[in-house]
Every structure is written in C-alpha cells, then in structure tokens.
Backbone as JSON, one array per atom type, in Angstrom:
{
  "sequence": "MNPPEVPFYEIGPGAEIAPNVQLGYRYPGCRVPTRIGGRARIHSGTVIYADTTIGERFTCGHNVTIRAECEIGDRVVILHGCTLEGRMKIGKGVKIMPHVYIPSRTVIGSMVFIGPGTTVLNARFPMREAKVGGPTIGNNVVIGGGVTIGPGVVIGDNVFIGAGATVLKDIPANSLAFGTPAKHQPLPEKFGSRNDPRQVFCGLDLWDNRPGDETWKEEDFFGRAEWLSEQQP",
  "N": [[49.43, -13.12, -24.82], [49.69, -13.61, -21.43], [46.92, -13.61, -19.17], [46.94, -11.28, -16.36], [47.74, -12.77, -13.0], [45.41, -13.22, -10.32], [46.18, -11.77, -7.06], [47.38, -13.86, -4.88], [47.2, -13.8, -1.75], [47.25, -12.65, 1.59], [47.58, -9.98, 3.57], [48.34, -8.05, 6.39], [47.65, -4.82, 7.62], [49.79, -1.81, 7.41], [51.9, -2.63, 6.12], [55.08, -2.88, 4.45], [56.08, -3.44, 1.24], [58.58, -4.21, -0.91], [59.39, -3.38, -4.51], [59.21, -6.21, -7.02], [59.06, -8.36, -5.34], [57.34, -11.59, -4.76], [54.42, -12.76, -3.62], [52.41, -15.28, -2.44], [52.98, -17.51, -4.19], [52.1, -19.53, -6.63], [51.78, -23.07, -6.99], [51.73, -26.4, -8.0], [48.74, -27.87, -6.93], [48.3, -26.16, -4.64], [46.42, -25.0, -2.03], [45.52, -22.76, -0.22], [45.79, -18.89, 0.17], [48.94, -17.14, 0.82], [49.36, -16.12, 3.78], [50.02, -13.26, 6.01], [50.62, -11.48, 8.77], [50.35, -7.97, 10.32], [52.24, -4.65, 9.55], [54.57, -5.63, 8.32], [57.84, -5.94, 6.81], [59.13, -6.41, 3.73], [61.73, -7.16, 1.57], [62.9, -6.7, -1.8], [63.05, -9.33, -4.47], [62.39, -11.42, -2.8], [60.6, -14.38, -2.47], [57.68, -15.88, -1.75], [55.71, -18.92, -0.99], [52.48, -20.27, -1.64], [50.04, -21.38, 0.86], [51.62, -20.7, 3.23], [51.88, -19.33, 6.25], [52.55, -16.36, 8.14], [53.26, -14.47, 11.14], [52.71, -11.45, 12.79], [54.59, -8.32, 12.38], [56.76, -9.15, 10.66], [60.05, -9.29, 9.46], [61.83, -9.33, 6.39], [64.7, -9.65, 4.6], [66.52, -9.3, 1.43], [65.8, -11.28, -1.47], [64.97, -13.77, -0.49], [63.86, -17.12, -0.01], [60.79, -18.74, 0.76], [59.29, -21.64, 0.97], [56.23, -23.63, 0.46], [53.9, -24.16, 3.14], [54.94, -23.48, 5.51], [54.85, -22.38, 9.09], [55.15, -19.78, 10.51], [56.02, -17.52, 13.59], [55.16, -14.59, 15.29], [57.05, -11.4, 14.88], [59.52, -12.24, 13.33], [62.55, -12.29, 12.09], [64.18, -12.72, 8.97], [67.18, -12.61, 7.15], [68.87, -11.65, 4.01], [69.06, -13.74, 1.31], [68.43, -16.22, 2.4], [67.12, -19.65, 2.6], [64.1, -21.42, 3.2], [62.8, -24.44, 3.1], [60.12, -25.34, 3.24], [57.25, -26.84, 4.83], [57.86, -26.82, 7.76], [58.02, -25.4, 11.2], [58.17, -22.15, 12.76], [58.88, -20.61, 15.67], [58.19, -17.65, 17.79], [59.94, -14.34, 17.74], [62.1, -14.97, 16.47], [65.28, -15.06, 15.0], [66.96, -14.92, 12.0], [70.08, -15.02, 10.43], [71.79, -13.99, 7.68], [72.05, -16.07, 4.49], [71.29, -18.57, 5.3], [70.33, -22.02, 5.24], [67.48, -24.01, 5.54], [65.81, -26.98, 5.86], [62.87, -28.96, 4.86], [60.7, -30.24, 7.52], [61.64, -29.35, 9.89], [61.67, -28.05, 13.16], [61.49, -25.05, 14.71], [62.07, -23.26, 17.87], [60.84, -20.54, 20.17], [62.5, -17.19, 20.19], [64.91, -17.56, 19.13], [68.34, -17.59, 17.85], [69.85, -17.59, 14.71], [73.06, -17.85, 13.42], [74.68, -16.41, 10.4], [75.26, -18.14, 7.26], [74.79, -20.68, 8.09], [73.75, -24.36, 8.13], [71.32, -26.42, 7.69], [70.08, -29.92, 8.0], [68.25, -32.65, 6.69], [68.19, -35.28, 6.14], [69.69, -38.25, 6.32], [71.05, -40.19, 4.63], [71.09, -39.02, 1.95], [69.18, -39.44, -1.39], [69.31, -42.17, -0.95], [67.71, -43.3, 0.83], [64.32, -42.83, 1.71], [63.52, -41.73, 4.06], [63.22, -38.66, 5.8], [63.9, -35.99, 8.05], [63.97, -33.31, 9.66], [65.97, -31.13, 12.17], [64.97, -30.6, 15.82], [64.7, -27.58, 17.38], [64.93, -25.94, 20.29], [63.64, -23.46, 22.53], [64.9, -20.16, 23.08], [67.53, -20.45, 21.93], [71.06, -20.22, 20.65], [72.66, -20.17, 18.09], [76.09, -20.25, 16.39], [77.47, -18.7, 13.77], [78.09, -20.31, 10.48], [77.52, -22.96, 11.43], [76.6, -26.43, 11.33], [73.79, -28.55, 11.22], [72.94, -31.66, 11.77], [70.38, -33.99, 10.53], [67.44, -34.81, 12.2], [68.31, -34.26, 14.82], [67.89, -33.18, 18.26], [67.92, -30.17, 20.09], [67.97, -28.73, 23.02], [66.35, -26.33, 25.38], [67.79, -23.08, 25.77], [70.31, -23.56, 24.85], [73.7, -22.86, 23.7], [75.49, -22.91, 20.6], [78.69, -22.95, 19.35], [80.38, -20.88, 16.88], [80.92, -22.47, 13.65], [80.59, -25.21, 14.41], [79.68, -28.77, 14.11], [76.92, -30.3, 14.52], [75.75, -33.36, 15.31], [74.55, -34.94, 17.19], [72.17, -35.21, 19.71], [71.72, -32.62, 22.06], [71.56, -31.4, 25.09], [69.32, -29.64, 27.23], [70.36, -26.08, 28.29], [73.31, -26.04, 27.62], [76.59, -25.78, 26.25], [77.97, -26.12, 23.24], [80.53, -27.01, 20.94], [82.94, -27.47, 18.42], [83.84, -30.03, 16.07], [83.41, -33.37, 15.54], [80.54, -31.9, 17.46], [80.91, -31.36, 20.86], [79.55, -31.23, 24.01], [78.95, -29.3, 26.95], [77.96, -28.18, 30.52], [76.17, -25.14, 30.46], [78.17, -22.1, 30.9], [77.86, -19.78, 33.63], [77.92, -17.29, 32.63], [76.99, -17.01, 30.18], [74.07, -16.61, 30.44], [70.57, -17.18, 30.85], [68.6, -17.05, 29.09], [67.53, -15.48, 25.92], [68.01, -12.19, 24.72], [65.04, -10.15, 24.46], [65.06, -7.61, 23.26], [66.69, -7.8, 21.3], [65.07, -8.42, 18.95], [63.62, -6.19, 18.5], [62.65, -3.67, 16.34], [64.7, -1.12, 14.8], [67.24, -1.57, 15.63], [69.02, -2.16, 13.69], [70.77, -1.29, 10.88], [69.49, -1.8, 8.41], [67.19, -1.78, 9.27], [65.46, 0.8, 10.15], [63.06, 1.49, 11.47], [61.54, 2.8, 14.16], [61.78, 1.46, 17.58], [59.45, -0.38, 19.53], [57.33, -1.08, 22.62], [55.5, -2.78, 22.65], [55.48, -5.49, 23.34], [54.01, -8.42, 24.76], [53.31, -10.96, 26.99], [52.72, -13.36, 25.8], [54.09, -12.97, 23.52], [56.52, -14.02, 23.27], [58.68, -16.48, 24.57], [59.49, -16.66, 27.87], [59.47, -14.02, 28.63], [58.69, -12.68, 31.03], [60.41, -13.89, 33.07], [62.91, -13.06, 31.84], [62.67, -10.12, 32.21], [62.49, -9.85, 34.82], [65.19, -10.92, 35.64], [66.55, -8.59, 34.86], [66.26, -6.55, 36.63], [67.71, -4.42, 39.19]],
  "CA": [[49.95, -12.62, -23.81], [48.93, -14.34, -20.35], [46.36, -12.33, -18.38], [47.69, -11.04, -14.89], [47.25, -13.35, -12.0], [44.67, -12.58, -9.37], [46.84, -12.04, -5.98], [47.03, -15.07, -3.88], [47.99, -13.62, -0.66], [46.56, -11.77, 2.31], [48.48, -9.27, 4.39], [47.62, -6.85, 7.2], [47.81, -3.25, 7.48], [51.0, -1.14, 7.8], [52.95, -3.56, 5.53], [55.94, -2.37, 3.41], [56.46, -4.35, 0.31], [59.44, -3.65, -2.07], [59.04, -3.93, -5.83], [60.04, -7.43, -7.45], [58.47, -9.44, -4.55], [56.5, -12.38, -5.21], [53.77, -13.31, -2.67], [51.44, -16.26, -2.8], [53.61, -18.17, -5.27], [51.18, -20.65, -6.86], [52.51, -24.21, -7.28], [50.43, -27.46, -8.64], [48.23, -28.5, -5.56], [48.34, -25.45, -3.46], [45.07, -24.65, -1.46], [45.07, -21.32, 0.35], [46.74, -18.07, -0.04], [49.97, -16.77, 1.86], [48.72, -15.19, 5.1], [51.16, -12.36, 6.57], [50.14, -10.19, 9.57], [50.44, -6.58, 9.92], [53.43, -4.22, 9.71], [55.51, -6.62, 7.67], [58.59, -5.23, 5.7], [59.63, -7.57, 2.74], [62.79, -6.65, 0.45], [63.02, -7.26, -3.24], [63.8, -10.48, -4.8], [61.74, -12.46, -1.96], [59.54, -15.2, -3.1], [56.92, -16.66, -0.53], [54.81, -19.69, -1.58], [51.12, -20.33, -1.26], [50.09, -22.48, 1.91], [52.41, -20.36, 4.35], [51.27, -18.62, 7.28], [53.52, -15.66, 8.97], [52.74, -13.6, 11.91], [52.95, -10.03, 12.71], [55.92, -7.79, 12.36], [57.6, -10.08, 10.12], [60.98, -8.42, 8.67], [62.44, -10.19, 5.5], [65.73, -9.29, 3.44], [66.3, -9.44, -0.13], [66.22, -12.79, -2.19], [64.83, -14.87, 0.51], [62.77, -18.05, -0.54], [59.91, -19.41, 1.84], [58.48, -22.41, 0.45], [55.03, -24.0, 1.18], [53.61, -24.88, 4.33], [55.52, -22.86, 6.71], [54.07, -21.81, 9.86], [56.26, -18.93, 11.21], [55.41, -16.56, 14.38], [55.23, -13.12, 15.1], [58.28, -10.72, 14.91], [60.49, -13.07, 13.05], [63.72, -11.57, 11.05], [65.02, -13.55, 8.11], [67.86, -11.72, 6.28], [68.97, -11.78, 2.77], [69.84, -15.09, 0.83], [68.04, -17.45, 3.24], [66.19, -20.4, 1.93], [63.34, -22.28, 3.98], [62.25, -25.2, 2.35], [58.83, -25.48, 3.53], [56.79, -27.9, 5.89], [58.31, -26.27, 9.0], [57.5, -24.38, 12.14], [59.04, -21.37, 13.33], [58.15, -19.87, 16.84], [58.08, -16.14, 17.8], [60.91, -13.77, 18.07], [63.44, -15.76, 15.92], [66.21, -13.9, 13.88], [67.7, -15.9, 11.14], [70.76, -14.17, 9.66], [72.01, -14.12, 6.03], [72.63, -17.23, 3.8], [70.94, -19.88, 6.08], [69.45, -23.1, 4.56], [66.59, -24.73, 6.56], [65.0, -28.11, 5.1], [61.55, -29.08, 5.41], [60.43, -31.11, 8.63], [62.45, -28.65, 10.94], [60.81, -27.29, 14.14], [62.44, -24.2, 15.67], [61.09, -22.59, 18.96], [60.71, -19.12, 20.05], [63.54, -16.55, 20.67], [66.22, -18.39, 18.65], [69.25, -16.79, 17.09], [70.64, -18.58, 13.86], [73.91, -17.11, 12.64], [75.05, -16.3, 9.18], [75.97, -19.33, 6.86], [74.43, -22.03, 8.99], [73.23, -25.3, 7.36], [70.41, -27.5, 8.58], [70.09, -31.0, 7.11], [67.06, -33.37, 7.09], [68.64, -36.52, 5.35], [71.0, -38.94, 6.51], [71.35, -40.84, 3.42], [69.98, -38.32, 0.76], [69.2, -40.25, -2.55], [69.72, -43.56, -0.65], [66.64, -43.86, 1.53], [63.43, -42.05, 1.6], [63.34, -41.13, 5.21], [63.39, -37.06, 5.85], [63.22, -35.66, 9.28], [65.01, -32.19, 10.18], [65.96, -31.23, 13.54], [63.9, -29.96, 16.59], [65.54, -26.65, 18.32], [64.19, -25.38, 21.35], [63.59, -22.06, 23.02], [66.25, -19.3, 23.66], [68.82, -21.14, 21.5], [71.95, -19.4, 20.0], [73.4, -20.93, 16.99], [76.7, -19.29, 15.61], [77.99, -18.38, 12.33], [78.74, -21.53, 9.89], [77.26, -24.34, 12.02], [75.88, -27.34, 10.29], [73.15, -29.23, 12.18], [72.26, -32.92, 11.39], [68.93, -34.55, 10.51], [66.83, -35.74, 13.42], [68.93, -33.85, 16.24], [67.21, -32.51, 19.07], [68.42, -29.36, 20.56], [67.08, -28.32, 24.22], [66.13, -24.9, 25.49], [68.89, -22.41, 26.22], [71.66, -24.26, 24.11], [74.44, -21.87, 22.86], [76.43, -23.62, 19.89], [79.82, -22.16, 18.88], [80.57, -20.93, 15.45], [81.64, -23.58, 12.98], [80.36, -26.69, 14.94], [79.06, -29.75, 13.43], [76.07, -31.05, 15.36], [75.36, -34.62, 14.79], [73.79, -35.61, 18.18], [71.32, -34.38, 20.72], [72.36, -31.51, 22.83], [70.45, -31.16, 26.39], [68.89, -28.07, 27.61], [71.42, -25.41, 29.14], [74.28, -26.44, 27.34], [77.27, -25.04, 25.31], [78.15, -26.89, 22.25], [81.28, -26.67, 20.1], [83.71, -28.48, 17.9], [83.44, -30.94, 15.0], [81.88, -33.19, 15.74], [80.31, -31.14, 18.65], [80.96, -31.75, 22.12], [78.77, -30.36, 24.92], [79.2, -29.23, 28.65], [77.07, -27.43, 31.08], [76.53, -23.83, 29.88], [78.69, -21.21, 32.02], [76.58, -18.97, 33.99], [77.91, -15.88, 32.09], [75.88, -16.78, 29.14], [72.6, -16.41, 30.76], [69.55, -18.2, 30.79], [67.52, -16.59, 27.77], [67.98, -14.33, 24.79], [67.54, -10.58, 25.09], [63.92, -9.75, 23.52], [65.27, -6.12, 22.48], [67.44, -7.8, 19.76], [64.36, -8.49, 17.79], [63.05, -5.02, 18.34], [62.87, -2.81, 15.19], [65.34, 0.15, 15.21], [68.48, -1.97, 16.16], [69.82, -2.67, 12.59], [70.98, -0.4, 9.74], [68.62, -2.25, 7.37], [65.66, -1.73, 9.46], [65.56, 1.82, 11.01], [61.96, 1.88, 12.15], [61.42, 3.15, 15.72], [61.5, 0.25, 18.5], [58.44, -0.55, 20.34], [57.24, -1.62, 23.64], [54.28, -3.4, 22.62], [55.45, -7.03, 23.73], [53.04, -9.1, 25.54], [53.94, -12.09, 27.59], [52.5, -14.42, 24.73], [55.0, -12.71, 22.23], [57.91, -14.79, 23.14], [59.22, -17.48, 25.61], [60.26, -16.27, 28.96], [59.78, -12.73, 28.66], [58.58, -12.19, 32.5], [61.66, -14.39, 33.77], [64.01, -12.1, 31.56], [62.62, -8.76, 32.8], [62.95, -10.17, 36.33], [66.64, -10.89, 35.73], [67.43, -7.19, 34.61], [66.15, -5.6, 37.93], [68.88, -4.24, 40.01]],
  "C": [[49.13, -13.26, -22.62], [47.95, -13.23, -19.48], [47.0, -12.15, -16.94], [47.19, -11.91, -13.83], [46.58, -12.53, -10.92], [45.58, -12.82, -7.92], [46.45, -13.05, -5.11], [47.61, -14.85, -2.58], [47.11, -12.58, 0.06], [47.52, -11.2, 3.44], [48.02, -8.24, 5.38], [48.05, -5.44, 7.08], [49.33, -2.82, 7.97], [52.2, -1.93, 7.36], [54.04, -2.64, 4.5], [56.64, -3.39, 2.3], [57.3, -3.71, -0.97], [58.97, -4.02, -3.36], [59.95, -5.31, -6.19], [60.06, -8.39, -6.09], [57.23, -10.24, -4.82], [55.72, -13.39, -3.83], [52.59, -14.46, -2.96], [51.76, -17.1, -4.06], [52.69, -19.74, -5.33], [52.06, -21.99, -7.37], [51.27, -25.3, -7.31], [50.2, -27.96, -7.03], [48.16, -27.55, -4.56], [46.91, -25.04, -3.32], [44.86, -23.35, -0.9], [46.24, -20.31, 0.19], [47.72, -17.84, 1.1], [48.99, -15.8, 2.74], [50.02, -14.54, 5.76], [50.13, -11.14, 7.58], [50.59, -8.88, 9.27], [51.89, -6.06, 10.24], [54.77, -5.18, 9.5], [56.52, -5.8, 6.85], [59.16, -6.48, 5.04], [60.66, -6.94, 1.66], [62.57, -7.21, -0.65], [63.64, -8.41, -3.3], [63.28, -11.68, -3.7], [60.6, -13.18, -2.85], [58.8, -15.92, -1.73], [55.68, -17.35, -1.1], [53.26, -19.67, -0.81], [51.16, -21.25, 0.12], [51.02, -21.74, 3.1], [51.67, -19.29, 5.14], [52.34, -17.65, 8.06], [52.86, -14.66, 9.99], [53.05, -12.21, 11.81], [54.1, -9.55, 12.78], [56.93, -8.56, 11.95], [58.66, -9.09, 9.33], [61.59, -9.44, 7.9], [63.61, -9.45, 4.5], [65.41, -9.53, 2.25], [66.77, -10.94, -0.51], [65.99, -13.85, -1.17], [63.5, -15.85, -0.07], [62.12, -18.59, 0.53], [59.05, -20.33, 0.96], [57.1, -22.59, 1.19], [54.89, -24.64, 2.38], [54.47, -24.59, 5.7], [54.6, -22.19, 7.92], [55.14, -20.94, 10.82], [55.55, -17.81, 12.13], [55.46, -15.24, 14.36], [56.83, -12.79, 15.61], [59.46, -11.62, 14.53], [61.44, -12.16, 12.04], [64.15, -12.79, 10.54], [65.55, -12.83, 7.24], [68.35, -12.37, 4.99], [69.59, -13.37, 2.48], [69.39, -16.18, 1.46], [66.93, -18.46, 2.33], [65.42, -21.24, 3.02], [62.7, -23.12, 2.97], [60.79, -25.82, 2.33], [58.4, -26.57, 4.42], [57.54, -27.82, 7.28], [57.45, -25.34, 9.75], [58.38, -23.76, 12.89], [58.41, -20.5, 14.51], [58.16, -18.46, 16.74], [59.41, -15.45, 18.17], [62.35, -14.38, 17.53], [64.13, -14.92, 14.87], [67.36, -15.03, 13.24], [68.63, -14.72, 10.22], [71.17, -14.68, 8.19], [72.31, -15.65, 5.74], [72.17, -18.55, 4.64], [70.1, -20.65, 5.48], [68.78, -23.68, 5.65], [65.79, -25.68, 5.71], [63.81, -28.19, 5.66], [61.61, -30.05, 6.61], [61.39, -30.49, 9.77], [61.41, -28.05, 11.79], [61.82, -26.5, 14.92], [61.56, -23.45, 16.8], [61.2, -21.26, 19.03], [62.3, -18.53, 20.51], [64.83, -17.24, 20.51], [67.22, -17.38, 17.67], [69.87, -17.83, 16.27], [71.77, -17.73, 13.01], [74.06, -17.42, 11.28], [75.74, -17.91, 8.64], [75.64, -20.62, 7.5], [73.47, -22.88, 8.17], [72.36, -26.19, 8.09], [70.18, -28.47, 7.65], [68.91, -31.85, 7.65], [67.34, -34.82, 6.44], [69.85, -36.99, 5.68], [71.82, -39.6, 5.47], [70.6, -40.27, 2.49], [70.35, -39.37, -0.53], [69.45, -41.93, -2.4], [68.59, -44.05, 0.07], [65.55, -42.55, 1.35], [63.06, -41.16, 2.94], [63.86, -39.64, 5.51], [62.95, -36.97, 7.2], [64.35, -34.5, 9.75], [64.85, -32.12, 11.83], [65.12, -30.55, 14.31], [64.9, -29.04, 17.38], [64.53, -26.1, 19.16], [64.23, -24.08, 21.64], [64.85, -21.52, 23.63], [67.62, -20.05, 23.48], [69.64, -20.24, 20.88], [72.94, -20.37, 19.21], [74.5, -19.99, 15.98], [76.86, -19.37, 14.37], [78.55, -19.89, 11.65], [78.54, -22.85, 10.68], [76.25, -25.37, 11.08], [75.28, -28.25, 11.37], [72.61, -30.5, 11.38], [70.71, -33.09, 11.38], [68.49, -35.01, 12.06], [67.3, -35.26, 14.8], [68.0, -33.13, 16.89], [68.02, -31.64, 20.22], [67.59, -28.5, 21.8], [67.19, -26.96, 24.22], [67.7, -24.51, 26.15], [70.42, -23.18, 25.83], [72.49, -23.1, 23.32], [75.57, -22.77, 22.26], [77.52, -22.58, 19.28], [79.87, -21.94, 17.37], [81.35, -22.16, 14.64], [81.55, -25.02, 13.45], [79.47, -27.33, 14.2], [78.1, -30.76, 14.35], [75.54, -32.46, 14.92], [74.52, -35.39, 15.99], [73.06, -34.62, 19.01], [71.97, -33.42, 21.44], [71.31, -31.25, 24.11], [70.51, -29.79, 26.66], [70.27, -27.28, 28.5], [72.82, -25.95, 28.96], [75.12, -25.49, 26.38], [77.85, -26.12, 24.66], [79.38, -26.43, 21.4], [82.16, -27.76, 19.53], [83.02, -29.28, 16.57], [84.11, -32.38, 15.18], [81.4, -32.45, 16.95], [80.16, -32.03, 19.9], [80.21, -30.89, 22.98], [79.09, -30.34, 26.3], [78.03, -28.3, 28.96], [77.27, -25.92, 30.69], [76.97, -22.99, 31.18], [77.64, -20.14, 32.41], [76.79, -17.56, 33.22], [77.36, -15.72, 30.9], [74.59, -16.38, 29.34], [71.8, -17.65, 30.74], [68.44, -18.1, 29.63], [67.96, -15.61, 27.1], [67.09, -12.95, 25.04], [66.36, -10.29, 24.17], [64.2, -8.46, 22.89], [66.01, -6.52, 21.48], [66.55, -8.32, 18.72], [63.39, -7.47, 17.65], [63.41, -4.3, 16.95], [64.03, -1.71, 15.74], [66.92, -0.42, 15.5], [69.54, -2.16, 15.1], [69.78, -1.54, 11.59], [69.86, -0.46, 8.84], [67.23, -2.08, 7.57], [65.64, -0.39, 10.41], [64.27, 2.33, 11.24], [62.07, 1.97, 13.47], [61.02, 1.63, 16.4], [60.03, 0.27, 19.08], [58.37, -1.21, 21.65], [55.9, -2.38, 23.8], [54.41, -5.03, 22.8], [54.23, -7.4, 24.77], [53.78, -10.39, 25.94], [53.68, -13.46, 26.61], [53.33, -14.28, 23.46], [56.12, -13.53, 22.17], [58.06, -15.52, 24.6], [60.15, -16.78, 26.57], [60.47, -15.06, 29.07], [59.84, -12.21, 30.26], [59.87, -12.54, 33.16], [63.03, -13.27, 33.41], [63.97, -10.79, 31.93], [63.03, -8.91, 34.26], [64.53, -9.84, 36.58], [67.31, -9.5, 35.61], [66.98, -6.33, 35.67], [67.28, -5.55, 38.54], [68.94, -5.03, 41.27]]
}
C-alpha cells in the first residue's frame, strides 16, 4: 500500500473544496505547488496540476481539468467539463462556460466571456509541424457558444463574436464578428463598449448562491471606472 501523498498546494482562507478534487497534481518535472487565493469554490471531479497559480474568489464547476503553468487572475469562473491545457495566461473577471477547450500558448485578457462548447486551437498543421501558438484575446471580449478560434489569431479589445463562428483571421478592436469563416464589421453602438462586471459577482447563478459583494477595486478588472461612469443617468 502506497503512503498518502503530502498535499502539494496552497490555498487562501474561506475556500470551499468538494470531495474528489485533486489539487497540486504532481507530474514529472513539476516544481512548485498549486497556489489558489482565498474564497475559492471548487466542485467535485476537478483536477488542477502543480505549477499553476490562481487568484482570489475562483469558482470552478465539476470535472474541470487545469494543467500545469497556468496563470489565472482574480474572480475567474470556469464551469463544468472545461479543459485548460496549461502554459496559458488568463486575466481577471473571466467567465468560461461549460465544455470549453483551451490549448497551451493561449493568452486571454480581463473581463472576457467565453460561451459553451467553444474550441480554441493552437496548431495549424497538427502532427505535421512542431509550431504551436494559441490565440491572443483582448479585454472585454464576448465569444458566443460553439465558436472555433484558430491558432495564432489576435482578437482585439471589445470584440463580440457571434455563436457558431469560425475565426481564422485577426479581428480588430471594437468589432462584431460572425459566420464561417468569420467576417467582421464595426461593433454596433447597442452592443456597448465593455462587459458588465456584475456578471462575475457571486449570487447570479443557481450553482453559486453566495451573496454578491461590492469589494471590487479598480485593479480588479479592466475598465471598471469607465463602465461605472457610463451607468450614471
């Protein structure tokens, strides 16, 4: 019988960890423990590898896999069945809906929404060439459900991508993209200029009934001051 492993993770106060969660999964060559900030909520079936750092108020659904060398900011929500393949950076206030696949070498900004069933790619010719490079996604981006984003694509700030689109080329900031392959046009004014920070507060979803809070600081996410000013009558 093998002796029990020493825990290989550090987590802040107020965390809620369900049974059958594996934090600090050790792999050959791992160096440092998983580090997660305070007030995290992590549901059963989730595995988070060593060498990954996650900020404050992290919310994680069931059966999520987060591999090594991920840097994830504060107030990020990742829902059930998602896979993050490691070696990526995710900003603050990002909400990733169920069954999303994100490969290594991907960079995601702050206040980004990624719809369910979205697939992100990092190789144009897999198994044919060694080159790997995921997309770079800016701040305040909305990605609809079932979108496919190709390798190396750059998506600017405040881009809205319609459901089912296939994005194979760069999309400039303040654009609406749709179709297969995706085309883009200037973002209509009715779409606004940034995402609503309340959408990553606790208490808005049935699966997370913790009360909301007003502890946001300007540095917690991109564009808070501008967003608040736009809400004034």
